[in-house]
C-alpha positions as CSV (number, residue, x, y, z in Angstrom):
1,X,-35.2,42.9,54.3
2,X,-35.7,39.3,53.0
3,X,-36.6,40.1,49.3
4,X,-37.2,38.1,46.2
5,X,-37.2,39.4,42.7
6,X,-39.1,37.7,39.7
7,X,-38.7,38.5,36.1
8,X,-40.6,37.0,32.9
9,X,-38.6,38.3,29.9
10,X,-34.9,38.3,28.6
11,X,-34.6,42.1,29.5
12,X,-36.3,41.5,32.8
13,X,-33.9,38.8,33.6
14,X,-30.8,40.9,32.9
15,X,-32.3,43.5,35.2
16,X,-33.1,41.0,37.5
17,X,-29.3,40.1,37.8
18,X,-28.2,43.6,38.3
19,X,-30.9,44.4,40.9
20,X,-30.0,41.5,43.0
21,X,-26.5,42.3,43.0
22,X,-27.1,45.7,44.0
23,X,-29.5,44.9,46.8
24,X,-27.1,42.1,48.2
25,X,-24.6,44.8,48.8
26,X,-26.9,46.3,51.4
27,X,-27.9,44.7,54.6
28,X,-30.7,42.9,52.5
29,X,-31.0,39.2,51.6
30,X,-32.2,39.0,48.0
31,X,-33.0,36.1,45.8
32,X,-33.7,36.4,42.1
33,X,-35.9,34.2,40.1
34,X,-35.8,34.0,36.0
35,X,-37.5,31.5,33.8
36,X,-35.3,28.6,32.8
37,X,-34.9,29.6,29.2
38,X,-33.2,32.9,30.3
39,X,-31.3,31.2,33.3
40,X,-28.0,31.2,31.8
41,X,-25.3,31.5,34.6
42,X,-28.1,31.3,37.3
43,X,-27.1,29.5,40.5
44,X,-27.4,29.7,44.2
45,X,-24.0,31.3,44.6
46,X,-25.0,34.1,42.5
47,X,-28.4,34.5,44.1
48,X,-30.2,33.9,40.8
49,X,-32.3,30.8,40.4
50,X,-34.3,29.3,37.6
51,X,-38.2,29.4,38.3
52,X,-39.2,25.7,38.6
53,X,-42.9,26.5,39.5
54,X,-45.9,28.5,38.5
55,X,-46.0,32.2,39.2
56,X,-48.9,31.7,41.5
57,X,-47.1,29.0,43.4
58,X,-44.0,31.1,43.6
59,X,-46.0,34.1,44.9
60,X,-47.8,32.0,47.4
61,X,-44.5,30.6,48.8
62,X,-42.8,33.9,48.8
63,X,-45.7,35.9,50.6
64,X,-45.0,33.3,53.6
65,X,-41.2,33.6,53.5
66,X,-40.2,37.1,52.4
67,X,-40.6,40.7,53.7
68,X,-40.7,42.1,50.1
69,X,-41.4,40.9,46.5
70,X,-40.3,42.6,43.4
71,X,-41.9,42.0,40.1
72,X,-40.2,43.1,37.0
73,X,-42.8,43.2,34.3
74,X,-46.3,44.3,33.9
75,X,-48.3,45.5,36.8
76,X,-51.2,43.2,35.7
77,X,-49.0,40.1,36.4
78,X,-48.2,41.1,39.8
79,X,-51.8,42.0,40.7
80,X,-53.2,38.8,39.5
81,X,-50.4,36.8,41.2
82,X,-50.7,38.6,44.7
83,X,-54.6,38.7,44.7
84,X,-55.3,35.1,46.3
85,X,-52.8,35.9,49.2
86,X,-53.9,39.5,50.2
87,X,-54.8,39.7,53.9
88,X,-54.2,43.4,55.2
89,X,-51.4,46.1,55.3
90,X,-50.4,45.2,58.6
91,X,-49.3,41.9,57.5
92,X,-48.9,41.8,53.6
93,X,-45.4,41.9,52.4
94,X,-44.1,44.8,50.5
95,X,-44.7,44.4,46.8
96,X,-43.0,46.6,44.1
97,X,-43.2,46.5,40.3
98,X,-40.7,47.5,37.8
99,X,-41.2,47.6,34.1
100,X,-38.5,45.5,32.1
101,X,-37.0,48.5,30.6
102,X,-36.1,49.9,34.0
103,X,-37.9,53.2,33.7
104,X,-40.3,53.1,36.3
105,X,-40.5,51.5,40.0
106,X,-44.2,51.3,41.2
107,X,-44.9,50.8,45.1
108,X,-48.0,48.6,44.8
109,X,-48.8,47.1,48.1
110,X,-47.8,47.9,51.8
111,X,-46.4,51.1,51.0
112,X,-46.0,52.3,54.8
113,X,-45.7,49.5,57.2
114,X,-44.4,46.9,54.7
115,X,-41.9,49.7,53.6
116,X,-42.9,49.2,50.0
117,X,-42.4,52.9,49.4
118,X,-39.0,53.0,51.0
119,X,-37.9,50.1,48.9
120,X,-39.2,51.7,45.7
121,X,-37.3,54.8,46.2
122,X,-34.2,52.6,46.9
123,X,-34.6,50.6,43.8
124,X,-35.4,53.5,41.9
125,X,-32.1,55.3,43.0
126,X,-30.0,52.2,42.3
127,X,-31.4,51.7,38.8
128,X,-31.7,55.3,37.7
129,X,-35.5,54.9,37.4
130,X,-38.5,57.1,38.2
131,X,-40.1,56.1,41.6
132,X,-44.0,56.0,41.4
133,X,-45.7,56.4,44.8
134,X,-49.4,56.8,45.1
135,X,-50.4,56.6,48.7
136,X,-52.3,59.6,49.7
137,X,-50.1,60.8,52.6
138,X,-46.9,60.7,50.3
139,X,-48.6,62.6,47.7
140,X,-49.7,65.3,50.1
141,X,-46.4,65.3,51.9
142,X,-47.7,63.9,55.1
143,X,-46.1,61.1,57.0
144,X,-48.8,58.3,57.5
145,X,-49.5,57.5,61.1
146,X,-48.8,54.0,60.7
147,X,-45.6,54.4,59.1
148,X,-44.4,56.8,61.8
149,X,-45.6,54.2,64.6
150,X,-43.7,51.5,62.8
151,X,-40.6,53.5,62.6
152,X,-40.7,54.4,66.4
153,X,-41.6,50.6,67.4
154,X,-45.1,51.3,68.5
155,X,-47.8,48.7,68.2
156,X,-51.0,50.0,66.6
157,X,-53.9,48.6,68.9
158,X,-57.0,49.4,66.6
159,X,-56.4,49.1,63.0
160,X,-59.7,50.6,62.0
161,X,-59.2,53.8,64.3
162,X,-55.5,53.9,62.6
163,X,-57.3,54.3,59.2
164,X,-59.7,56.7,60.7
165,X,-57.1,58.9,62.2
166,X,-55.0,58.9,59.1
167,X,-57.9,60.0,57.1
168,X,-58.8,62.9,59.4
169,X,-55.1,64.2,59.2
170,X,-55.5,63.9,55.5
171,X,-58.6,66.2,55.6
172,X,-56.9,68.7,57.5
173,X,-58.4,67.9,61.0
174,X,-56.3,68.6,64.1
175,X,-55.7,65.6,66.1
176,X,-54.7,65.4,69.8
177,X,-51.5,63.8,70.8
178,X,-50.2,62.8,74.4
179,X,-47.8,60.4,76.1
180,X,-48.5,58.5,79.2
181,X,-46.5,59.8,82.3
182,X,-45.2,56.1,82.5
183,X,-43.5,56.4,79.2
184,X,-43.0,60.2,78.9
185,X,-40.4,61.2,76.4
186,X,-40.2,57.9,74.7
187,X,-41.2,59.3,71.2
188,X,-38.4,61.6,71.5
189,X,-36.0,58.8,72.4
190,X,-37.0,56.6,69.7
191,X,-37.1,59.4,67.2
192,X,-33.4,60.3,68.1
193,X,-32.4,56.5,67.7
194,X,-34.1,56.2,64.3
195,X,-33.6,59.7,62.8
196,X,-37.4,60.1,62.7
197,X,-39.9,62.7,64.0
198,X,-41.0,62.9,67.5
199,X,-44.7,63.6,66.7
200,X,-46.8,62.2,63.8
201,X,-47.8,64.6,61.3
202,X,-51.0,66.7,61.8
203,X,-51.1,65.9,65.6
204,X,-50.6,68.3,68.5
205,X,-49.5,68.1,71.9
206,X,-52.9,68.9,73.4
207,X,-56.5,66.8,73.1
208,X,-58.7,68.9,70.9
209,X,-62.0,67.6,69.7
210,X,-62.9,63.9,69.7
211,X,-59.9,62.2,68.1
212,X,-56.5,62.0,69.6
213,X,-53.3,59.7,69.6
214,X,-52.0,58.2,72.8
215,X,-48.7,56.6,73.6
216,X,-49.1,54.3,76.4
217,X,-47.8,50.9,77.8
218,X,-51.1,50.4,79.5
219,X,-53.9,47.8,78.6
220,X,-56.3,50.7,77.6
221,X,-56.8,54.3,78.0
222,X,-60.2,55.5,79.6
223,X,-60.5,58.9,77.9
224,X,-63.3,61.0,76.4
225,X,-63.6,60.5,72.6
226,X,-61.8,58.1,70.5
227,X,-58.1,57.6,71.2
228,X,-55.8,55.7,68.8
229,X,-53.6,53.7,71.4
230,X,-50.1,53.1,70.4
231,X,-48.1,50.8,72.5
232,X,-44.2,51.4,73.0
233,X,-41.8,48.7,74.0
234,X,-40.6,50.1,77.2
235,X,-41.3,47.5,80.1
236,X,-38.3,45.6,81.3
237,X,-39.5,42.7,83.4
238,X,-37.2,41.4,85.9
239,X,-37.9,37.8,86.8
240,X,-36.7,35.1,89.1
241,X,-38.0,31.5,89.5
242,X,-37.3,28.3,91.4
243,X,-35.3,25.8,89.4
244,X,-37.2,23.9,86.7
245,X,-40.5,26.0,86.9
246,X,-42.1,25.3,83.3
247,X,-42.6,28.0,80.9
248,X,-46.5,27.8,81.0
249,X,-46.5,28.8,84.8
250,X,-43.8,31.6,84.2
251,X,-46.0,33.2,81.4
252,X,-49.1,32.7,83.4
253,X,-47.7,34.6,86.4
254,X,-46.2,37.4,84.2
255,X,-49.7,37.6,82.6
256,X,-51.4,37.9,85.9
257,X,-48.9,40.5,87.1
258,X,-49.4,42.7,84.0
259,X,-53.1,42.5,84.2
260,X,-53.2,43.3,87.8
261,X,-51.1,46.5,87.2
262,X,-53.0,47.2,84.0
263,X,-50.0,46.9,81.6
264,X,-50.0,45.6,78.1
265,X,-48.0,42.6,77.1
266,X,-47.1,44.1,73.8
267,X,-45.3,46.9,75.9
268,X,-42.7,44.2,77.2
269,X,-39.2,44.9,76.0
270,X,-37.2,42.2,77.5
271,X,-37.1,39.6,80.3
272,X,-34.1,40.1,82.8
273,X,-32.6,37.9,85.6
274,X,-29.4,37.1,87.3
275,X,-26.7,35.0,85.4
276,X,-27.2,31.8,87.6
277,X,-30.7,31.7,85.5
278,X,-29.1,32.0,82.2
279,X,-29.8,28.4,81.4
280,X,-33.3,28.1,83.1
281,X,-35.4,26.5,80.2
282,X,-38.6,27.9,81.4
283,X,-37.3,31.6,81.2
284,X,-35.6,31.1,77.9
285,X,-38.7,29.6,76.5
286,X,-41.0,32.3,77.8
287,X,-38.9,35.0,76.3
288,X,-38.8,33.2,73.0
289,X,-42.8,32.7,73.1
290,X,-43.1,36.6,73.6
291,X,-40.6,37.4,71.1
292,X,-38.3,39.4,73.4
293,X,-34.8,39.2,74.6
294,X,-33.7,37.4,77.7
295,X,-30.8,39.1,79.5
296,X,-29.1,38.2,82.5
297,X,-26.5,40.1,84.8
298,X,-24.0,39.0,87.2
299,X,-24.5,39.4,90.8
300,X,-21.8,42.2,91.0
301,X,-23.7,44.2,88.3
302,X,-27.1,43.8,90.1
303,X,-25.4,44.9,93.5
304,X,-24.4,48.1,91.8
305,X,-27.8,49.0,90.6
306,X,-29.0,51.9,93.0
307,X,-32.5,52.0,94.5
308,X,-34.8,50.9,97.4
309,X,-35.6,47.1,97.0
310,X,-37.5,44.8,99.1
311,X,-34.3,42.7,100.1
312,X,-34.4,39.1,101.5
313,X,-31.4,37.6,103.4
314,X,-32.3,34.2,102.4
315,X,-32.2,35.2,98.6
316,X,-28.9,37.1,99.3
317,X,-27.4,34.0,100.9
318,X,-28.4,31.9,97.7
319,X,-27.7,34.0,94.9
320,X,-25.5,36.8,96.3
321,X,-28.2,39.5,95.7
322,X,-30.9,40.5,98.1
323,X,-33.4,40.9,95.4
324,X,-33.2,39.4,91.9
325,X,-36.3,40.6,89.9
326,X,-36.4,44.3,91.1
327,X,-32.8,44.9,90.7
328,X,-32.8,42.9,87.1
329,X,-35.6,44.9,85.9
330,X,-33.9,48.3,86.8
331,X,-30.6,47.0,85.5
332,X,-32.3,46.3,82.1
333,X,-34.1,49.7,82.1
334,X,-31.0,51.7,83.2
335,X,-29.0,50.1,80.2
336,X,-31.9,50.0,77.9
337,X,-31.0,46.5,77.2
338,X,-32.8,45.0,74.1
339,X,-30.4,42.0,73.3
340,X,-30.2,38.5,74.6
341,X,-27.1,37.6,76.5
342,X,-25.2,37.9,79.8
343,X,-23.5,41.1,81.2
344,X,-20.8,40.9,83.7
345,X,-19.7,44.5,83.6
346,X,-21.5,47.8,83.5
347,X,-20.8,49.9,80.5
348,X,-19.2,53.4,80.9
349,X,-21.9,56.0,81.6
350,X,-24.5,53.7,83.0
351,X,-25.0,55.7,86.1
352,X,-26.4,58.7,84.1
353,X,-29.4,56.5,83.0
354,X,-32.4,56.9,85.4
355,X,-35.1,54.3,85.9
356,X,-38.5,54.0,87.5
357,X,-39.8,50.9,89.1
358,X,-43.4,50.6,88.4
359,X,-44.2,47.3,89.7
360,X,-42.4,46.1,92.9
361,X,-41.8,42.5,93.7
362,X,-44.8,40.3,92.6
363,X,-44.4,36.5,93.9
364,X,-46.6,33.7,93.3
365,X,-46.3,29.9,92.2
366,X,-42.6,29.9,92.4
367,X,-42.1,33.0,90.3
368,X,-41.0,36.5,91.3
369,X,-41.3,39.5,88.9
370,X,-41.0,43.3,88.9
371,X,-41.4,45.8,86.2
372,X,-39.1,49.0,85.4
373,X,-39.1,51.6,82.6
374,X,-36.3,53.8,81.5
375,X,-36.9,57.5,82.4
376,X,-36.8,59.2,79.1
377,X,-37.6,62.6,80.6
378,X,-36.9,63.8,84.2
379,X,-39.5,63.0,86.8
380,X,-39.9,63.4,90.5
381,X,-40.3,59.9,91.3
382,X,-37.1,58.4,89.7
383,X,-35.1,55.7,91.4
């Protein structure tokens, strides 16, 4: 996490130095800020800087730059400082408060999605302090639905319904749970990768009553009652294009394809193509705009991907592959590729991973595209 710590007293400044040193030993990137009068030995090399602006100005700047803010001092100072910048728990950074005696660490804001609760426990453990967590789900030993979704990489489509679902679970109501056949087994796969749970607390594998949680890459779920739609990043889009096709045309055609097949853009995990397109500016920009990796494969790799594809002799003559988009989509899905780069050889064990081609070749305006998903559980229509 990108973190910033601020202290207001001499004792707090001393704690700030210790805490920043400990936090920077982890994958975190942490900066510490102390008043100039307590800034002895402060410099950029140690990660401790003298505060050169008001606390209000510092807080506003940090809200835009950091994922977590740690105040060493009174809760009141933190509350008054962050108040003008609060938006919602889905976008606010984590805010944690520690008293300047180092006795208590309090999770103040964005406990679940912002990971303030997790950060609080880590800091308390580092500093030998008592963690103070007040979120209702944690107090009652229940994993909040939004925290569970964030851990498994699921996007929440309706924030109000997420709050209603969380409240229902806290009240002891049974909430239904299901996964779409397109991504069946995704939660088990993601939980194994993150060390989390396969199902949200309080949810059953059947739909009962009028409230349920549904995991699906589709644009919407047409079911009776209220369904909290959680969107997994599981769609691998294979794409080809004529040289020089601009980003806006590529994105327009990809959006049209997803709309036609009722798939949600937020479920896209990566864009994939052949290595001869690794420098194609439109594709690179499209992936950057959507915030997903752009991965390319050599013709040799693509030709080894098994399946029934709509082959073209002309395309094979030009690229060495009879179909770029379908093969690239299936290659990305088979390898579960989530990183930008080029792959010239297949890794060991690749053939064990199965895939499903959910959208065959779509072509329009100089762009070709296809969509594949990893098969997380055995299905009859695997390719």
